[in-house]
DSSP file (Angstrom, degrees, kcal/mol; ACC not computed):
  #  RESIDUE AA STRUCTURE BP1 BP2  ACC     N-H-->O    O-->H-N    N-H-->O    O-->H-N    TCO  KAPPA ALPHA  PHI   PSI    X-CA   Y-CA   Z-CA
    1    1 A M              0   0    0      0, 0.0     2,-0.1     0, 0.0     6,-0.1   0.000 360.0 360.0 360.0 136.9  203.0    7.5   79.1
    2    2 A S    >   -     0   0    0      1,-0.1     3,-1.0     4,-0.1     0, 0.0  -0.453 360.0-120.1 -82.1 153.9  200.4    4.8   78.5
    3    3 A K  T 3  S+     0   0    0      1,-0.3    -1,-0.1    -2,-0.1     3,-0.0   0.624 110.9  59.5 -65.4 -15.5  197.0    4.9   80.0
    4    4 A Y  T 3  S+     0   0    0      1,-0.1     2,-0.5     2,-0.0    -1,-0.3   0.698 102.3  52.9 -87.4 -23.2  197.8    1.5   81.6
    5    5 A F  S <  S-     0   0    0     -3,-1.0    -1,-0.1     4,-0.0     2,-0.1  -0.946  73.0-149.9-122.9 127.5  200.9    2.5   83.6
    6    6 A T     >  -     0   0    0     -2,-0.5     4,-1.9     1,-0.1     5,-0.1  -0.401  33.8-106.1 -81.4 171.1  201.0    5.5   86.0
    7    7 A R  H  > S+     0   0    0      1,-0.2     4,-1.9     2,-0.2     5,-0.2   0.854 122.9  52.4 -67.9 -38.3  204.0    7.6   86.7
    8    8 A E  H  > S+     0   0    0      2,-0.2     4,-2.7     1,-0.2     5,-0.3   0.901 107.0  51.9 -68.1 -41.1  204.3    5.8   90.1
    9    9 A A  H  > S+     0   0    0      1,-0.2     4,-2.5     2,-0.2    -2,-0.2   0.920 111.3  46.6 -61.3 -41.5  204.1    2.4   88.6
   10   10 A C  H  X S+     0   0    0     -4,-1.9     4,-2.4     2,-0.2    -1,-0.2   0.879 112.8  49.8 -67.4 -34.4  206.9    3.2   86.1
   11   11 A E  H  X S+     0   0    0     -4,-1.9     4,-2.3     2,-0.2    -2,-0.2   0.925 113.8  44.4 -70.8 -45.7  209.0    4.7   88.9
   12   12 A L  H  X S+     0   0    0     -4,-2.7     4,-2.8     2,-0.2     5,-0.3   0.884 110.6  56.4 -67.3 -36.6  208.6    1.7   91.2
   13   13 A F  H  X S+     0   0    0     -4,-2.5     4,-3.3    -5,-0.3     5,-0.2   0.974 111.1  43.4 -52.7 -53.4  209.2   -0.6   88.2
   14   14 A G  H  X S+     0   0    0     -4,-2.4     4,-2.1     2,-0.2    -2,-0.2   0.856 111.2  53.9 -64.9 -34.5  212.5    1.1   87.6
   15   15 A I  H  X S+     0   0    0     -4,-2.3     4,-2.5     2,-0.2    -1,-0.2   0.983 115.7  38.8 -61.5 -57.3  213.4    1.1   91.3
   16   16 A Q  H  X S+     0   0    0     -4,-2.8     4,-2.9     2,-0.2     5,-0.4   0.871 112.1  57.2 -65.5 -33.6  212.9   -2.6   91.5
   17   17 A F  H  X S+     0   0    0     -4,-3.3     4,-2.3    -5,-0.3    -1,-0.2   0.962 112.7  43.2 -55.9 -51.1  214.4   -3.4   88.1
   18   18 A G  H  X S+     0   0    0     -4,-2.1     4,-2.5    -5,-0.2     5,-0.2   0.902 114.5  48.3 -56.3 -47.2  217.5   -1.7   89.3
   19   19 A S  H  X S+     0   0    0     -4,-2.5     4,-2.8     1,-0.2    -2,-0.2   0.951 117.4  39.6 -66.9 -51.6  217.5   -3.3   92.7
   20   20 A Y  H  X S+     0   0    0     -4,-2.9     4,-2.5     2,-0.2     5,-0.3   0.849 113.0  58.5 -73.0 -30.8  217.0   -6.9   91.5
   21   21 A F  H  X S+     0   0    0     -4,-2.3     4,-2.3    -5,-0.4    -2,-0.2   0.987 112.2  38.2 -53.8 -59.9  219.3   -6.3   88.5
   22   22 A I  H  X S+     0   0    0     -4,-2.5     4,-2.9     1,-0.2    -2,-0.2   0.876 114.5  55.3 -63.3 -39.7  222.2   -5.4   90.7
   23   23 A L  H  X S+     0   0    0     -4,-2.8     4,-2.6    -5,-0.2    -1,-0.2   0.940 108.3  48.8 -55.6 -46.6  221.3   -8.1   93.4
   24   24 A T  H  X S+     0   0    0     -4,-2.5     4,-2.6     2,-0.2     5,-0.2   0.923 111.7  48.2 -59.3 -45.5  221.3  -10.8   90.8
   25   25 A L  H  X S+     0   0    0     -4,-2.3     4,-2.8    -5,-0.3    -1,-0.2   0.936 110.5  53.2 -60.8 -40.9  224.7   -9.6   89.5
   26   26 A N  H  X S+     0   0    0     -4,-2.9     4,-2.5     2,-0.2    -2,-0.2   0.916 107.6  49.7 -55.3 -48.4  225.9   -9.5   93.0
   27   27 A Y  H  X S+     0   0    0     -4,-2.6     4,-3.1     1,-0.2    -1,-0.2   0.914 113.0  48.4 -58.1 -44.3  224.8  -13.1   93.6
   28   28 A R  H  X S+     0   0    0     -4,-2.6     4,-2.0     1,-0.2    -2,-0.2   0.895 109.9  50.8 -67.3 -41.3  226.6  -14.2   90.4
   29   29 A A  H  <>S+     0   0    0     -4,-2.8     5,-2.9    -5,-0.2     9,-0.2   0.914 112.6  46.3 -62.3 -41.6  229.8  -12.4   91.3
   30   30 A I  H ><5S+     0   0    0     -4,-2.5     3,-2.3     1,-0.2    -2,-0.2   0.964 111.5  52.2 -66.4 -45.8  229.8  -14.0   94.7
   31   31 A A  H 3<5S+     0   0    0     -4,-3.1    -1,-0.2     1,-0.3    -2,-0.2   0.834 113.1  43.0 -60.7 -30.1  229.1  -17.5   93.2
   32   32 A T  T 3<5S-     0   0    0     -4,-2.0    -1,-0.3    -5,-0.2    -2,-0.2   0.283 115.0-118.1 -94.4  12.9  232.0  -17.2   90.7
   33   33 A I  T < 5 +     0   0    0     -3,-2.3     2,-0.8     1,-0.2    -3,-0.2   0.926  52.3 165.9  43.4  56.7  234.2  -15.8   93.4
   34   34 A N     >< -     0   0    0     -5,-2.9     4,-3.0     1,-0.2     5,-0.2  -0.852  16.9-172.9 -96.7  93.5  234.7  -12.5   91.6
   35   35 A Y  H  > S+     0   0    0     -2,-0.8     4,-3.3     2,-0.2     5,-0.3   0.959  84.1  43.3 -57.6 -58.2  236.2  -10.2   94.2
   36   36 A P  H  > S+     0   0    0      0, 0.0     4,-2.7     0, 0.0     5,-0.3   0.937 116.2  48.9 -55.4 -47.4  236.1   -7.0   92.1
   37   37 A G  H  > S+     0   0    0      2,-0.2     4,-2.8     1,-0.2     5,-0.3   0.958 113.5  47.8 -52.7 -51.3  232.5   -7.8   90.8
   38   38 A T  H  X S+     0   0    0     -4,-3.0     4,-2.4    -9,-0.2     5,-0.2   0.937 112.0  48.5 -60.5 -48.6  231.4   -8.5   94.3
   39   39 A F  H  X S+     0   0    0     -4,-3.3     4,-2.2    -5,-0.2    -1,-0.2   0.964 114.9  44.4 -51.6 -57.0  232.9   -5.3   95.7
   40   40 A I  H  X S+     0   0    0     -4,-2.7     4,-1.7    -5,-0.3    -1,-0.2   0.903 115.4  46.3 -58.6 -45.7  231.4   -3.1   93.1
   41   41 A T  H  X S+     0   0    0     -4,-2.8     4,-2.3    -5,-0.3    -1,-0.2   0.808 108.9  55.7 -74.3 -27.2  228.0   -4.7   93.2
   42   42 A D  H  X S+     0   0    0     -4,-2.4     4,-1.9    -5,-0.3    -1,-0.2   0.905 107.3  50.6 -69.2 -39.3  227.9   -4.6   96.9
   43   43 A L  H  X S+     0   0    0     -4,-2.2     4,-1.7    -5,-0.2    -2,-0.2   0.879 112.7  46.5 -59.4 -38.2  228.6   -0.8   96.8
   44   44 A V  H  X S+     0   0    0     -4,-1.7     4,-2.9     2,-0.2     5,-0.2   0.870 108.5  53.7 -71.0 -41.2  225.8   -0.3   94.3
   45   45 A V  H  X S+     0   0    0     -4,-2.3     4,-2.1     1,-0.2    -1,-0.2   0.881 111.1  47.7 -65.9 -36.4  223.3   -2.4   96.2
   46   46 A A  H  X S+     0   0    0     -4,-1.9     4,-2.4     2,-0.2    -1,-0.2   0.922 112.5  47.8 -64.4 -43.1  224.0   -0.3   99.3
   47   47 A A  H  X S+     0   0    0     -4,-1.7     4,-2.3     2,-0.2    -2,-0.2   0.923 113.5  47.5 -66.2 -46.6  223.6    2.9   97.5
   48   48 A L  H  X S+     0   0    0     -4,-2.9     4,-2.7     1,-0.2     5,-0.2   0.907 110.8  50.6 -66.5 -40.7  220.4    1.9   95.8
   49   49 A T  H  X S+     0   0    0     -4,-2.1     4,-1.5    -5,-0.2    -2,-0.2   0.956 112.3  47.5 -56.4 -50.9  218.8    0.6   98.9
   50   50 A F  H  X S+     0   0    0     -4,-2.4     4,-0.5     1,-0.2    -2,-0.2   0.919 115.9  43.5 -53.3 -48.9  219.6    3.8  100.7
   51   51 A A  H  X S+     0   0    0     -4,-2.3     4,-0.7     1,-0.2     3,-0.3   0.854 114.1  48.8 -69.1 -37.1  218.3    6.0   98.0
   52   52 A S  H  X S+     0   0    0     -4,-2.7     4,-2.5     1,-0.2     5,-0.3   0.696  89.8  79.0 -87.0 -18.1  215.1    4.1   97.2
   53   53 A I  H  X S+     0   0    0     -4,-1.5     4,-1.6     1,-0.2    -1,-0.2   0.889  98.9  41.8 -52.2 -47.2  213.7    3.6  100.7
   54   54 A K  H  X S+     0   0    0     -4,-0.5     4,-1.4    -3,-0.3    -1,-0.2   0.878 114.7  51.5 -71.9 -38.6  212.3    7.1  101.0
   55   55 A R  H  X S+     0   0    0     -4,-0.7     4,-0.6     1,-0.2    -2,-0.2   0.909 109.1  48.8 -69.8 -40.5  211.0    7.1   97.4
   56   56 A V  H >< S+     0   0    0     -4,-2.5     3,-0.9     1,-0.2    -1,-0.2   0.900 110.1  52.2 -61.9 -44.3  209.1    3.8   97.8
   57   57 A A  H 3< S+     0   0    0     -4,-1.6    -1,-0.2    -5,-0.3    -2,-0.2   0.821 107.0  54.2 -64.1 -30.2  207.5    4.9  101.0
   58   58 A A  H 3< S+     0   0    0     -4,-1.4    -1,-0.2    -3,-0.1     2,-0.2   0.491  87.4  95.7 -80.3  -8.9  206.3    8.1   99.4
   59   59 A V  S << S-     0   0    0     -3,-0.9     2,-0.1    -4,-0.6    -3,-0.0  -0.589  83.6-105.9 -87.6 142.9  204.5    6.5   96.4
   60   60 A N        -     0   0    0     -2,-0.2     2,-1.4     1,-0.1    -1,-0.1  -0.386  29.0-123.1 -62.2 143.4  200.7    5.9   96.5
   61   61 A S        +     0   0    0      4,-0.1     2,-0.2    -2,-0.1    -1,-0.1  -0.550  53.1 154.9 -93.2  70.2  199.9    2.1   97.0
   62   62 A T     >  -     0   0    0     -2,-1.4     4,-2.4     1,-0.1     5,-0.2  -0.547  57.9-109.2 -91.6 161.9  197.7    1.7   93.9
   63   63 A T  H  > S+     0   0    0      1,-0.2     4,-1.6     2,-0.2     5,-0.1   0.840 120.9  49.5 -54.8 -38.0  197.2   -1.6   92.1
   64   64 A E  H  > S+     0   0    0      2,-0.2     4,-2.7     1,-0.2    -1,-0.2   0.878 108.9  51.4 -73.9 -41.1  199.2   -0.3   89.2
   65   65 A A  H  > S+     0   0    0      2,-0.2     4,-1.9     1,-0.2    -2,-0.2   0.881 110.5  47.7 -61.8 -41.4  202.1    0.8   91.4
   66   66 A R  H  X S+     0   0    0     -4,-2.4     4,-2.1     2,-0.2     5,-0.2   0.838 112.3  50.1 -66.2 -35.6  202.3   -2.5   93.2
   67   67 A A  H  X S+     0   0    0     -4,-1.6     4,-2.8    -5,-0.2     5,-0.3   0.939 110.1  50.1 -72.7 -42.2  202.2   -4.4   89.8
   68   68 A G  H  X S+     0   0    0     -4,-2.7     4,-2.7     1,-0.2    -2,-0.2   0.936 111.9  49.0 -56.2 -46.7  205.0   -2.0   88.5
   69   69 A Y  H  X S+     0   0    0     -4,-1.9     4,-1.4     2,-0.2    -1,-0.2   0.891 116.5  41.7 -58.5 -46.4  207.1   -2.8   91.7
   70   70 A V  H  X S+     0   0    0     -4,-2.1     4,-2.0     2,-0.2     3,-0.4   0.983 117.0  46.4 -73.9 -55.8  206.6   -6.6   91.4
   71   71 A L  H  X S+     0   0    0     -4,-2.8     4,-2.5     1,-0.2     5,-0.3   0.879 108.5  57.3 -51.0 -44.9  207.2   -6.8   87.6
   72   72 A G  H  X S+     0   0    0     -4,-2.7     4,-2.6    -5,-0.3    -1,-0.2   0.897 107.2  48.0 -56.9 -41.8  210.3   -4.5   87.9
   73   73 A G  H  X S+     0   0    0     -4,-1.4     4,-1.9    -3,-0.4    -1,-0.2   0.938 114.0  44.8 -65.7 -46.2  212.0   -7.0   90.3
   74   74 A A  H  X S+     0   0    0     -4,-2.0     4,-1.6     2,-0.2    -1,-0.2   0.854 115.2  47.2 -71.3 -30.5  211.3  -10.0   88.3
   75   75 A T  H  X S+     0   0    0     -4,-2.5     4,-2.5    -5,-0.2     5,-0.2   0.890 112.0  51.2 -71.1 -42.9  212.3   -8.4   85.0
   76   76 A G  H  X S+     0   0    0     -4,-2.6     4,-1.7    -5,-0.3    -2,-0.2   0.861 109.7  49.1 -62.2 -36.4  215.4   -7.0   86.5
   77   77 A A  H  X S+     0   0    0     -4,-1.9     4,-2.5     2,-0.2    -1,-0.2   0.886 111.2  48.8 -70.4 -42.3  216.5  -10.3   87.9
   78   78 A M  H  X S+     0   0    0     -4,-1.6     4,-2.1     1,-0.2    -2,-0.2   0.933 112.9  48.6 -66.5 -44.3  215.9  -12.2   84.5
   79   79 A F  H  X S+     0   0    0     -4,-2.5     4,-2.4     1,-0.2    -1,-0.2   0.901 110.3  51.1 -68.9 -36.6  217.9   -9.5   82.5
   80   80 A A  H  X S+     0   0    0     -4,-1.7     4,-3.6     2,-0.2    -1,-0.2   0.899 108.2  52.7 -65.9 -42.2  220.7   -9.7   85.0
   81   81 A L  H  X S+     0   0    0     -4,-2.5     4,-0.9     1,-0.2    -1,-0.2   0.928 111.5  45.0 -57.2 -39.4  220.9  -13.5   84.7
   82   82 A W  H >< S+     0   0    0     -4,-2.1     3,-0.6     1,-0.2     4,-0.4   0.948 117.6  44.6 -71.0 -45.1  221.1  -13.3   81.0
   83   83 A L  H >X S+     0   0    0     -4,-2.4     3,-2.1     1,-0.2     4,-1.5   0.914 107.1  60.7 -63.7 -44.4  223.8  -10.4   81.2
   84   84 A S  H 3X S+     0   0    0     -4,-3.6     4,-2.8     1,-0.3     5,-0.2   0.715  89.5  68.5 -60.3 -22.3  225.8  -12.1   84.0
   85   85 A T  H << S+     0   0    0     -4,-0.9    -1,-0.3    -3,-0.6     4,-0.2   0.782 108.3  39.7 -66.8 -26.2  226.5  -15.2   81.8
   86   86 A F  H <4 S+     0   0    0     -3,-2.1    -2,-0.2    -4,-0.4    -1,-0.2   0.832 118.9  45.6 -85.9 -37.2  228.7  -12.9   79.8
   87   87 A L  H  < S+     0   0    0     -4,-1.5    -2,-0.2     1,-0.2    -3,-0.2   0.907 125.2  23.8 -73.6 -45.6  230.2  -11.0   82.7
   88   88 A F  S  < S+     0   0    0     -4,-2.8    -1,-0.2    -5,-0.1    -3,-0.1   0.261  84.6 124.8-113.8  16.6  231.1  -13.8   85.1
   89   89 A S              0   0    0     -5,-0.2    -4,-0.0    -4,-0.2   -57,-0.0  -0.452 360.0 360.0 -71.4 152.3  231.4  -16.8   83.0
   90   90 A R              0   0    0     -2,-0.1    -1,-0.1     0, 0.0    -3,-0.0   0.418 360.0 360.0 -95.6 360.0  234.7  -18.6   83.3
């Protein structure tokens, strides 16, 4: 583990990366009227949201943890946009 990233920051990065990744895939599936993709990503969004609420509330609110949380969301969305061009393109 780097001296710049705490364990909490890495955990929050992962939580937000996963959340925004699947949300972005969900939006793309909806936009392309992909019923199976929408259904599957909706299930995963609900499961991730339910599982992450307690974990996010338990983490200390340090500057590094907040940065990890924010950067995880942005990175997850960008990666999902790139990947969704292959998954949901017509």
